[in-house]
C-alpha positions in Angstrom: 161.8 -117.7 106.1 158.8 -117.1 108.3 160.0 -119.4 111.1 163.2 -117.3 111.6 161.2 -114.1 111.8 161.4 -112.2 115.1 157.6 -111.6 114.8 157.0 -115.4 114.7 159.3 -115.9 117.7 157.5 -113.0 119.5 154.2 -114.7 119.0 155.3 -118.3 119.8 157.2 -117.7 123.0 154.4 -116.1 125.1 151.8 -118.5 123.7 154.0 -121.5 124.5 154.7 -120.1 128.0 150.9 -119.7 128.7 150.1 -123.3 127.6 153.1 -124.9 129.3 152.4 -123.0 132.4 148.7 -123.9 132.4 149.6 -127.6 132.0 152.1 -127.3 134.8 149.6 -125.6 137.1 147.1 -128.3 136.3 149.5 -131.1 137.0 150.7 -129.6 140.3 147.2 -128.9 141.6 145.8 -132.3 140.6 142.4 -130.6 140.4 140.0 -130.2 137.4 140.9 -127.5 134.9 139.9 -123.9 136.0 140.3 -120.5 134.4 142.9 -119.7 137.1 145.2 -122.1 135.3 145.4 -119.6 132.5 146.1 -116.4 134.5 149.7 -115.7 133.4 149.8 -111.9 133.1 151.9 -111.5 136.2 154.4 -114.3 135.3 154.7 -113.1 131.7 155.3 -109.5 132.9 158.0 -110.7 135.3 159.6 -112.8 132.5 159.7 -109.7 130.3 161.2 -107.6 133.2 163.9 -110.1 133.9 164.7 -110.3 130.1 165.1 -106.5 130.1 167.3 -106.5 133.2 169.5 -109.2 131.8 169.9 -107.3 128.5 170.9 -104.1 130.5 173.7 -106.1 132.1 174.8 -107.5 128.8 175.0 -104.0 127.3 176.7 -102.5 130.3 179.6 -105.0 130.0 180.5 -103.6 126.6 179.7 -99.9 126.8 180.7 -98.0 123.7 179.2 -95.0 122.0 177.2 -97.3 119.7 175.7 -99.1 122.6 173.8 -96.0 123.8 170.7 -96.6 121.6 170.2 -100.2 122.8 170.9 -99.0 126.4 168.3 -96.2 126.2 165.7 -98.4 124.5 166.2 -101.2 127.0 165.9 -98.8 129.9 162.7 -97.4 128.5 161.4 -101.0 128.0 162.2 -101.8 131.6 160.4 -98.7 132.9 157.3 -99.4 130.7 157.4 -103.1 131.8 157.4 -102.1 135.5 154.5 -99.8 135.0 152.5 -102.4 133.1 153.5 -105.1 135.7 152.0 -103.0 138.5 148.9 -102.5 136.3 148.6 -106.3 135.8 148.9 -106.7 139.6 146.1 -104.3 140.1 144.0 -106.2 137.6 144.6 -109.4 139.5 143.8 -107.9 142.8 140.6 -106.4 141.4 139.3 -109.4 139.6 140.6 -112.7 141.1 138.3 -112.5 144.2 135.1 -111.9 142.1 134.2 -115.5 141.6 130.7 -114.7 140.5 131.9 -112.5 137.6 133.2 -115.3 135.4 133.0 -113.4 132.1 134.8 -110.4 133.5 137.5 -112.6 135.0 138.0 -114.2 131.6 138.2 -110.9 129.8 140.5 -109.1 132.3 142.7 -112.0 133.6 142.8 -114.6 130.8 142.8 -112.1 127.9 143.9 -108.6 128.8 146.3 -109.5 131.5 147.9 -112.2 129.4 148.0 -109.9 126.3 149.9 -107.3 128.4 152.4 -109.8 129.7 152.7 -111.6 126.3 152.9 -108.3 124.5 155.9 -107.3 126.7 157.7 -110.4 125.9 156.9 -110.0 122.2 158.1 -106.4 122.3 161.4 -107.5 123.9 162.0 -110.2 121.3 161.3 -107.7 118.5 163.4 -104.9 120.0 166.2 -107.4 120.7 166.1 -108.6 117.1 166.3 -105.0 115.8 169.5 -104.3 117.8 
């Protein structure tokens, strides 16, 4: 069934996080909607990183020869996530202050940054489902 597919889950989780987070930011700020409410690349990347770190601790509790592949793939995932996390931070540093470049902010912060963070969570879900 499609709803039980790891690919469906990998798509739904980051999307739900972005929309729930945007609503939460809107409610907390009590200001009109702004594009900043949808900048979630940093948060999604951190969520993916924390998922990978939790998975490493799970694997390390039951180390066996058969757990080497999940251990290696999760370690590589964490390294890639850290590198992409720093890239997302650079994107935010570069583009958040440029208020007059609305279109570029939307492209880099609402789309690319969120795709990187959401893609990391999706990758984790798919890798976890394959192990």
